[in-house]
N, C-alpha and C positions, 0 to 999 in steps of 0.2 A: 045842253051838249049832246046828250044821246039824241036827241031828236034833230039836232043838227047834221050828225052825222049820218043819219037815214035821209034827210032831204037832198044831202049831198050827192050819196050813193044812188038815190031815186033820180037825181038830175043827171048824173052820169049813164046811169042806165036808158033815159030817155033818149040822150044825146048819142048815145052809141049802138042802140037795140038791143041791150045786155040787160035782162031783168036780175038785180042781184039776187031775190027771193028766188027763183028758179035756179041761178047758179047753186045755191046754198043748199036748197032742195035737194039738186043732183048732187052734189058733193056729200052729203049727208048720206041720202040714200042709196049711193053706188057704192060704198065703204063696204057695208056687209057682203053684198052679191061680191064686192072685188076679192074680201077675205075668202069666201065660199068658193067662189073660181079658184083662188090659189090652193085652198086646201086638196080640192077637186083635182087640180093638176099635179101637185105634190102626192096624192095617191096612186095617180096613173102612172107617174113616172118610177114610183117606186115598184110597181106590179108589171113596169117595163111594156106599157099599153100605148097607144097612139094618145098624144097629147095636143093636138093640133083644135081640137074641141075645148077644150079647159083652157089652153093657150089663149087662143083668141076672146075667150069670154072674160079671162081675166084680163087681158089688153084693154078689151070696150070697156068693161068698169072701170077700170084706172082711168081711162082718158077720156069718161064722158062728159065731166064738168067744163074740159078742156075744148071739147069738139061743140058743145053748146057755144063757148063764145067765139071760136071760129066761124060756126056757121052763123049767127044770130047778129053778130057783130058788125056793125058799120061805119067805115071810116074810122076804124081803130089805129092808134099811133104804133109805128112798128116797135115800137118797145115794149109794147104788150105782147105782141110775138114772141120776142125773144124773153122775157120774163115767163112767158107759159113754157117754152121749150126748156127753158132752165131748169123750171118745178117738174117737169116732165121727167129730166135728166136724174134730175137729183133723188124721185121719188121712184123711179125704175130701177137704177141700179141697187138699192139695196132689197129691192124685191126679188131681183133675177139672183141675187147672192143668198137671200134665203131660201128660194127653192132650191138652188145648187147644194145649199149645205145641208137642207132636212133630205134630200135623196141620198146625197153622200151619206149621213147618219146611220141609215137605215142597211147600207150594204153593209 
């Protein structure tokens, strides 16, 4: 069963140009960088310093796997893009709230 799943994912990767292994590595590898950028962003917000670079860094690492799918994907169904946008919204809203709450607690 596991090998059939891997073969199916590999077939999708070949068909649409998105390697599932590269996606998984980007997803797992960007998470610590995202949380580090988030901590940097919160620290700078609490100190009332410029937050452009840490904010841009957090946004980049948050969206890196999605950007890979958008750039590397060829002929993806529109539903894939809709799902990626929904995932981004569902993930971004709690992250923004977390930053706001962390900054408010410190003040």
